[in-house]
N, C-alpha and C positions, 0 to 999 in steps of 0.2 A: 426375472430369471430363473424363475420355478420351471423344472423340465418333469416331463411324467417320468415315472420309474422305469417302466418299459414303452417305448415307442413302438405303436403300432406299425407292422411293417407295410409299407405302401406297394402298389401293386407293380410286379416287376422288380423290387428292390429288396435286397437283405438288408434287414437293419439288426445288427447287434448292439445295443446300448447297455454298458455296463455302468449305470448311471451310481452305483453303490461302490465301486472298485476300492476305494479306499478304506471299505469295510475289510479289507486283507490284511492283516497285522504285519506280511510279509511282503506286503507292496501289491504291485498290479496281479491280475489274473496270472495263475503259473499255466505253463505249457502243458495240455494233457497227453499223457502219454499213450502208448499205443492200445493199451488195456483200457485206459478210461476211453478214447475214441471207440472200443468196440462196444463197451457198455453204453455208451451215448447212441450208437447206430441200433443197438438192438433198444433202447427205450423210445426211439424214433417210431417203433413200430406199436407202441402202446398209447393207446388214448383213454387216459383214466386219471383220477384225482382222488387222493384222501385228504381229510382235514383232521388233525388231531386236536383237542380241545381240552386246556385245562387252566388252572389259576393262576401259577405263579413260574417263573423260571426255576428249572430242577422240577417240576411236577411232569415233565413229558417222557415218556415211557421211549428212550433214544434206541433200545433194541428192536424195537417196534417200526419205530421210523427207519432205522438202516435198512429193515428188510424190506419194507415197503418201498423205499426210493431206490434200492440196489438190487433186491432180489425180485420183489414183483415188478419192479420198473415204473411203479406208480408215479405221477406228480404229486410229491408228498408236501404238506403243510403243517407247521405248529402254530396254534393261535394261543397265547399265551392272554389272560385277560388281563393282569398285571405286570408290570415291571420289577416287582420283587422289592420295592423301595422300601417297604416295613418292616424289612427283616434284620438280622444280624451279619454282621460282615468279620471275617475269619483272617483277611488280608490287609487291612488298613483301617484308619479312622472314619471312613465315609460312611456317612449315614443318610437316610431319607432319598432325597431326588439323585442325590451323587451315588449311592449305591444302586439304585434304579439304573442308573445309565452304566454303572459297572455290569451289572446282571444283563443289561440288555446287550452288552457287546460279547458276554460270555455265552449267551444262546446264539448269537451270530457265528462266534468261533466254533460252537458246538454243531450248528447247522452245515458249516463248512468242511465238517468231518462227515456227518451222516448223510448230508445229500439232500436234506429237507428245505424248505423256503420258511421263513419265520414272519410273525404277523402279531399285532398287538391290538387292544382297545385303549381307550382314554383312561380305565378305572385305575384308580392309585391304589397301590397295595397300604392300608392305613394300619396294618399290624393285624395281629391274631384277631380273629372273630370266631365266637362259639355258635354263631346260627347263621344260615342262608336269610332269613328274613332281615337281621341287623344287616349283613351284609348288602343286599339289594338295596335296602333302604339309603345308606350312605352311599354307595356307587351312582344313586339315579339308574335304578334299573332300567327306564324306558332309553335314555342317553346309551348304556352300554349294550343293551339288547341290540339297538340301532346299530352299534358297532361291529357285533358280531355278524349280524344281518348283512351289512355292506361286505365285509370280508367273504362271507358264503357267495354273496352275489358275484363278487370278482374272480375267486378261485374256482368256483363252480365244482364242488367236490362231489363225486358219485357216493361215495359213502363218508360220514362223521364219525368220530370215535371221540368218545368223552374217558378221561382217565377215573373221574369219580362217578358216584352213583348220584341221582338227581334226589333221591330219597335221603330223608335222615339217617346221619350216621355219625359214629364216634369219629369223627374228623374235623378238621379246621372250616369254618363257615364260608370261607372262599371257596372251598373245594365243592361243596355241594352247589353253592350258587354258580360255579362256573358250567356244571352239567345242566343245570335249571337253563342257563341261558341257552345252551348249545342246543337243548331239546326245544324250546320255545322258537328257536330262529331256525331250527330244522323247519317247521312249517311256515313261519313269518317270512321268509327269504324268498316262498313262492307265492305271495299274496301281493297282488300289484298294488293293493292300496294300504299298506305297511310302507311307509317312509318312499312315496313314489319320485320324490327329489333323488333318489339314489339313481333311479333308471335314467340313465345320461352317458353319454361318450361311450356307446355300444354296451353298457351294463344293462342285464335284463334281468327279470325274476328268475330263480333257481329252486327245482324241488331236488334234493340228494333223495338217493334211492332209499337209504335206510341209515339209521342213527344207534350206534353200539356203543354198549359200555364196556371199556376194557379191566376186568376186574385187577385190583393190583393183588399179589400173592403176598406182599409185604405188609399190607394192612388187613390179611387174613386173619381171621383167630384159629390159636393153635387147634388144628384137628378138624377145620371146617370142611365139610364135604363140597367140592367144587364141581362135582361130576355131573351136575346139570347144566353147566356153562359149556358154549361152544369152545374149540380147542384151536389153538394155531402154533404151530412151533416156528420159533423166528431165530431158532438158533444155527441157521445152515452156513454153509461155506462158501463165499464167491471166489471161486479161482482167479476171476480176472483180477480182483483188488488184492487177493493174497491175505485174505482175512475173513474171519466168521464174523456174523452180524452181531454176536456178542462181543466180538473184540473192539469193532468199528463202536459200537454202542459206548463199551467202556472209555475209550478215547475221547467220545463224545461228552459224557457225562462228567469226565474229569475236567472239562472245562469249566465246570462251576466251582471254581476255586474259591469265592468269597464264601460260599458254603461249607466249604470243607468237603466236598461229596466226590474226591477221587476214588475211583473203583478199581479194582483186579478186572483183569479180561477174561471173559467167558468162553469157552471153547466147545460146551457140549449143547444139548438141546435146552431151548428157552421156551417152555411151553406158556402160551398167552390164553387168557380166559376172557369171554365175551358173552354178553346178553344183548338180545335187540331189544332196545328201547321203543322204537317206532318205524315204519315202512312209509314209504310214498303212498299216497292213495290209489288203490287199483292195481299196486303192484303185485306179482305172483310172491307168496312166501317165500324165502330163502334166508341163508345164513352166510355171516361173513363177508366174504368177498363173491361168494356165488351168486351165479344167475344175472351177473353185470358182464356185458359185453366190452369188454377193455381193448378190442383191436379196431381197427380202420372200419369194418364191418356195419359198427355203429352209424356211420355217415355214410350217405347214399353217393354213388358215382365215385368210389374209391378203389376201385378193385384195382386200376392199374399204378394207382399209386401205392398200393400196398405190396403189389408185384415189384415195385420200383425199389422200394425200403428193404425187401427181403433180399434182392440182387445184390444191392451196394453192400450188405451186411455179409453177405455170402464171398463176395471177390475182394473183400477188404485186405490190404497188406499190410502187415505189422510193421515192415521195414522199408515201405513207398507209400504211406497214407493219402499222398498228393494224385495217388492215380484215382480214388474215389472222389475226386472234386467233380470232374464232368457230371458224374451220377447226381450226387450232391445238389449242382447247378439244377439239373433237368427236374429233381424233386423240388425243388424250392419253386420251379416254373409250375409243375404240377399243383402245388398246393394253393397258387392264386385260384384255381377252380373249386377250392374246397367252400362248400355255402355255409359252414358254422365259422362266424368271424371268430368266434373265441380261438377254437383249436385251430384254424388257418395261423393267428398270429403266434400261437404258443410254439406250434411246431417249426414255423418260419424261424422263430428265436432260436431253436434247438437246431436247425439246420445251420442258420448262421455261426453258431459257436462250432458247429462240427467242420465248415467249411475253413473257418480262422484255424482252429487245431490241426486240420489236415494241411494245410499250407504251411505250418511253422509260423503262424503270424505273431510277432510280438511288437507293440505297440506301449509307448509311455509317454507320459508327459509331467514334467516337473519343475518346479521352481527354485530357484536359489536361495530361497527363505521359506519357512513354514507359515509366515505369515503377511497380511498386507493391508492397509487402509483402503476403504473404499473411496475409488477417485484416483487412486494413487496408478502409476506404470509398473507392471510386472515383467521380466522377461520370462517368459515360456520356452522350455527346450523340449521339441517332441522327437521322438525317435521310433523308427518302423523297420523292421525288417521280416525278411518271408525266407525261412530256412528251408526252402525245399525249391524244385525247379518248375513249380507250378507259375503258369502265366499270370502274375500278380501285379497290378499297375496302381500304383496311388494315384489317384487324379486330384483331388482338392483338400485343403482341410476348412473346418469352419472353429475360429478361432476364438478364446473364450469371452471377447467383446462382442460376438457375432459376426466380425467381418471374415469376408472370405480368401483363401489362398489357393489359387490354380497351381500345382504343381506338374501331373503327367509324366511321373517318373517309374520305369519299371524296376520291380524289386527283386523279381525271382533270380536266383542263383542258378549259374551254367553247373550240367551235371557234373557232379565229381568236387565241384568248387564251393568254398564257405561263403555264403552271402556277407556283403558289406551293409552295414545299417545306414540307412537315410536318416540324417537328421538336420532339423531347422530350429532355429534361436531367433526369436522375434519379440519385439513387446507388445502388452495388450493393455489398454486402459480400461481399468476397471468400473464399471458404471457406479455411481454415487448412491446409486438405490440400493446397493446389496447391503443387508443386514449383517452385524457382526455376527460370526458364529456363536450359536447354542444351540441345544436340542429343541426340534420343535415345539416338544410338549412341555417345556420349560418356559418358552417366551413370553409366556403371560402369568399373571397370578390364577393358581390352581381354585379350584373348590375342595371342600372336605373331602369329597370321594372323588374328583373327577378332573382330570388336567385339561386346559384350555388349548383346544387345536381348531384356530378360526377357520381354516382351510378343510373343506370335508373331503380333500383328495389326498389330505395326508393320514387320513384315518386308516389305521391297520398297519401303516408303513413303519419297520422298525427304527428308522433314523432319518434325519433331515437329508435332502439332496445335496450334493457336493455342491458348493459356490460356486467353483469353476470347473469347466470340462472341455475337451477339445474333441471335436468328431472328424473323423477320416473316411473319406470315400473311397474305396478301391475299386477296381474291375479285376473279379476274379472268374476265369473262365467264361469272359465274356459279360459276367452280370454284375451289376453295382452290388457292394458290401459296405455297408457303415459300421464302424467302431468307433466306440465314444469311450474316453478315458477319463478319469478325475485328475485335476493338477494335483500332485503331490509334493512333497518336501523329500529329498533322498539324501541319504549321507552315508558315509563309512565310519561304522564304528571299529575301533582298534581290535575289540574283542569279539563282539559280535556279528563283525562283517556290513555288508550293504543292510541300510535300515531304510523304512518309510514311515512317514506321518502323514496325516491327512493336513490338507491345505485349508488355514483358515483366515476370514476376515475377523480383523482386530479393531477394537474404536480406537479412536486417536489418542484417546487416555485411557488407561484401565486403573481403576481406584479401588484399593485394597486397604481397610482398616487391619491392623495387627490383630484386632480381636472382634469377634462378632459380639459379645458380652463383657459389660463392665460391672464387677460386682462392687458396692459400696457400702460395707460395713459400718454400723453405725459410730463405733470407736474409733474409727480409721478417719480423721478429720482432713487428711491431705488431700488435694486434688489426685486423679488419677492420669496418666499420662496416656495419650492414644496418638500411636503412630500411624501415619498415611502411607502407603507405599504407592507410586506412582510409577505407571511404565508407559512410555510413550510408543504407539503404534507407527509413528511416522517422525521425521527428523524436525527439530527448531520448532518444541512445542512449549510453548510459554503458556500461563495462566495462573488461575488462583484458586486455592481450595478453601471452601466456605461451608463449615457445616450448619445444618440447618437444626436449631437447639430446640428441644422440646420446653414446656413450661415447668418451671420448678429445677430447671438446669442450667447451668453457665460453662462457657468453651471460651478459654483463652488460649492464643490471639484468636478475634472473631474471623479474620482471614490471614490465609499464608500464601505468599506467592511462591511459583516453581517456574524453571526453566531446564529443559532434556534438550541436548542437542542433537543426539544420535538418535535412528528407529531401535526400539529394543533396549534405549538407556533408562534409567532409573532415578528417582529421585524420592525423599523422604521429608515428611514435614510432621511437625509434632504438636500437638494441641494439650491442653490442661482441662480436663473435665471435672466439675465439681458440683455439688448440690448446691441450687440458691435458695434461701432462707424463705419460709413457706409463713403462713398465718400461724399465731401462737393457739395452741389447743388441738391440734390436729393429730391426733395419737396415732401411732403406727400400730395397723392391724394385728401385727403378731406379739402384742402384750407390751411393747415397750411403753412408758409413761409419758403423758401429755406434753412435759417439758422435752425430753427428748425428740418426740414427733414434731416438735417447733422447726428441727431443722433437717428433716427428711422430706422429701417428694412423698408424695401418696402411696406411690406403686411405680412399676417398672414402666419405661416409657422408651421411645427409639429414637436417636439420632440420626441423621441420614448425612452422608459426606456427599459435599457436591464440588467436582472441580469445573472451573470453568473457563472454557477456551474462547475468547469472543465471545459469540452470542450463544455459542452451544454449550449444552449443561450436560457432564458426566457421572453418572451415578452408579455405574456398574464395575465390577472387577473381573478378569478373566481368572479362571481357575483351571487347571490342566491337571487331569486324573491319569497317572502312568505306573501301569503294572505290567509287567513283561509279557503276560499270555492274550493280550488286548491291544489294539491301538491307541494312541494318546488321544484322551477325550478332553473335550474344551466347553466349559459353559461359562456364561455369565451369572454374576451374582449381586445383588443390591449391596451398594456399601452403606449398610445399615448397621447401627450399633444397639444393643438392646441394654438400655441403664437401669440397674438392679439396686435400692435401696434396701438395705439388710439389717436387720436387727440379730446379730450373731454375736454370741460369746463361746468361746472354746476352751476345754480342759485339757490343753498340751498342744503347741503347734508343730512338735519334731515329728514327721512321718517316715516310714519306710513304705515304699509301694512295691509290690510285685505284679507287674505288668501282665495283662491278659490282652488277646487280640482286640484291634481296633478300639481301644482303652483311651477317652480323653478324662478320665476321671482326675488323674494326677494333675494336669494342667488346671483344672476347673479349680482344684483345693488350693493352689499357688495362689489364683485371682483373688482369695479371700484371707490371705496371710499364712497360710500354713508352708513350713518348710518341707519341702517332700523331697526324698531321694530314693532314685529308682535303686532298686535291689537287683544285682545278677546273682548267676548261680555262685559266683565267688563268696560275695556278698554273704550269701544264705549258709554256704559251706563253712565260714568261719565261725559257727556256732553262736548259742543264746547269747553268752558274753559280749560279743560284738553288736549284738541287737539292741542291748540294754538301754543303748542312748535315745532310742526314741520313743516318745509317748504312745506311739500306736503304730502298728504295721497292717496295711490294707492289702489285701490278694484281689486282682482285677478279675473282671468278668470271663468265665470260660479259662481260667489258668488253668486249672487242674485236669482240664479237658485236652489243654492243648500242649503244657509242659509236664512230660512224664519225670523230669527231675524233681519235680516238688514231692515226688513219693520219698525221695531219699532226704528231704529236711523237714519230713512234717514232725518227728521228735523234735528237732532242733525248734521249731515255731512254738511247739506246745510248751516247751520248757521256758522260753520266752514269756508266754502267758503266765506259766506257772510262778515265774520269778516276779510277777506285777506287772507285764505289759498287757496292752489290748490289741487282740488280734481282729480285723472286721474281714470276713471273705464275703464278697459277691456271689452272686448266681453261677451256679455251675449246671451242667445238665448232666442227664442220666437218662439214656436209651438204648434200645438194640444198635443203632448206629455207633454210638458212642458210649458204651457203658460205664459208669463214676466206678472204678475199684478200689480207689486211695481212699482213706480217709481223711475228713477235712478237718474236722474238730476233736476236742478233746473225748467227747461222749458218741456214741453213734446215734447218726440221723439219717433218713433217706429222702433223697430230692425226688420230686415227682414231676409230672406235667402240668402240675396246677397251677392257674396263673387268673389273676383278674385284668381283664381286657379294657373295661371302661374306665377312664382315665378321671371321670369325676364319682366313682363308685363310693357310696359313704363309708368312711374307716370308723370302728368301735375301738374304744382303748378298754383293755379287759383288767389292766393295772394302774391306776391312775397316780399310784406315788412311786412307780417304777423311775429308775434313773434314767431309762431311755426317753421317757417324756417329761423329766425335770430336770436334768443335771448336763450342760449349764443353762438350756434353753427350755421354757416353759413351752411344750408344743399342744398345739390345740386343732380343733378340726379346720381351722383357716390354714394353716400348713400344708394342709394337702389341697388345697386352690391350686388352679393354674399348672397342674401335672399335665405332660402330654403324652399320647399314644397309649398308656397302660399304665397299672399301678404297679404290676410287677409280674414276673413269670418264675417259672421252676421253683415254686415253694415246696418247702419240706413238708412231708406228710406223716412220717412217721419220727420219732425222738425219743431220745433219753429222757426220763423224768426230772434230770437235773438241769434239763434247759426250761427256760423260762418264757412264757410268751404273752406279749403286751398289746399286738394288734388283731384285728380279726376285720375281714372284709369279702366282699364277694358281689360278682356279677349278679344282674337281676334275675331273678328265678333261681337263684343257687344258693346251696348252702353257704354258710360261712367258712373262712378258711383261715386259719390261724398260724399257719407255718409260712407268712412272709418274712417275720424277724424271729429267730432264736437267740436266746442269751444265757449265757450260763458264765458262772464263775468257777476258776479252775486254779487252786493255789492263790497266790495273791493277785491273780489277774482275771480279765475278761475275754471271752471268747463271743462273738457274734456272726452268726449267718444270717444274711439278708437276701430274698428274692426282689426286694423292692428294685424299681428299675431306676436306681440312681445314676446308671451309666448314661442314660438319655437326659435325665433331669437336670443335673448339674452343669453339663455343657449347654443347656437352655438356659441357664440361669433362673431355675425355680427358686424362690425365697425359702419357703419351708422345706424342701427338700435338703438345702444347706444347713438349715438348723437341726434337723433329725439326724443328718449323718453327723454334724459336729458333736451330737450327744453320743452316736454308736461309737465315736473315736474318742471321746471321753470316758467311755467305759466305766461311767460312774463317778469321775473325778469332778471336783467343782471348777467354777470357772478359773481359767489361766491368766494371772497378770490384772486381776482386777481386784 
């Protein structure tokens, strides 16, 4: 059922395939207005492409993209090497692949605004990297370089632009690596010996004319002289769109909501700076976009075509766009004679869009539900209406199951009349081979730096093809025109009005444990409950849930039956998970004695939950990600549960928690026995006396960056500490985009960009007798085993002498950093600031991170209740 992203136009046939129509958060592609049609006609006369390359979502220069796509009218693309899955999330708890999925959709939302296209490689955003060498090693340079070359060969840009310099700079290693890849791919794409397997299905080698570095003024040093760079003003005003490129850029960039990158609209000049990195062999020296013919003159035998395009643009009527259809049909016929297959297909696509727009064609394909199981029946409703007097006939439909439906229905409205929609409801039998919906790059287990993409045709695509689509063949002006629409689910929200969401193929049973991690503190002898939620993709689903139990663990019962009568119905089964006794003398690595170790498994293990229905096994659950600025996203996750034995003592378990954005630390602390109360503004305003009942208060990550009201309760929090409480503040940021102007602790300290990105970096103890390392848990180097992604970020780099430091760490070849943990006594209590990445480690079930965090919460108190 895999379909090409853009079907090549066959001789004599206009093919307009919107294979990714469900990428529109608001539903099917909107009807272009007269200004957009005029812009499209002008773009029809421009024959040229530019590809922008950078490392992450939000690295792209949206002002330049908006100018190139809507001002210069060039076919414009953005290649993001990664999907941004290693960053932080300001709008929800999603991290890792789920965050990458959000940021992918934010890029697509941005491209719908600025008019560029979007591409990716298979590279994973594994977190902050300080060197391009490290980055390229982890990514597998050869594989990612091949992906960049594949995108260049398919897109065929005349000019490639990088956001970052390929030379070493004070920036993220991913950034420099992205520029180096682009520069190497600039040459490799023209080499027929480089990955010759890519040269099929019309793809050829390609040599861009030049590659430029777009110098970021944001990264420029204060007072830096940029006069030696070439300049371009991207801040012009587009009267057709009623906006400057700065305004379009701001709206585009503000779609990066998970990064908190909303910006104000700019309405003045936007000077962009460039340096030429390389030019094609034998090309005459030139700068920026100069010296490249972006007109039809670059292709032989197109003089008549150019004249026809100029004519239809000149004669276009804003109030009667359909009058341009005969001329557009003639242009499509003339395109059949263009020898360059790439530009022939691209321009036929543009002509098809213009014809559909001028005819006022609206096509929709909807289902009564947003999900169905492969092999089931599905009723699909197709609607088509041509809102103009143009001669439009719907000839036939290709149904999602591949069957053909003959129609032969004229859709044109009479002059002055309102067109009546044509509608057909019909069942389709979904192929049993349809896989359940999940992003194509997440369907298989990834490598450390690279997502697995089995089908090379998918490389570069922003998302997977829609599972179901309808193709409608029209006759417009006597020439065939094919439109494709992805099947969607449509409903009416009483507040938001008409809404759409992508249709998905769901497994017969979705298997979702209520927790991905179960923590087993040594002194909690009772078994842990594990609730498994089952959701039926069809009706009358019966079976049994059988956990696959790792050695050293026991689960009761061994099997639990379930029965769900209705599609979408749910059932829950509950298991009890406990540690199975191990051989005596197996001491726990975190310092507990051999006698205690006899009852603990040696280390973390993975339990897999399996739902058996007949002979079929189901081991994945359906996850939906819902945010208002992007379409609903669906992915499958393995029904695995990490079981973690833990030698843990606490110095008080009553906690108050001030949440930060995307914060799962509070839930993680509850897993190991802490009583956590979330503190809202009202609770904080109640004063230090109301907070005295808490043994400790925790401030979530970036809370001071995102909650300005915390400034007003700083005195309250400090009085709580002064009276004997413990306050643990997790990392906040301090930058030009988000300066930290409010105090956090009782004494001054400054937050830097210092971080340790190697999660295995050695950690040294500088105060062996300090309570942070001894009370109530004895911390050793083993407690830093198994950390994920990084040691920490946004360390302090300057602090008052009253603060104590107990740890130093550093990435390879760098100086030791002591600012990951600041500890100070204030009155009778304790204040802690930490940049250590507990927000990643605790949800992942890293034992040593729990033990160290428990010591911070204890604030120097001895073990509680023992």
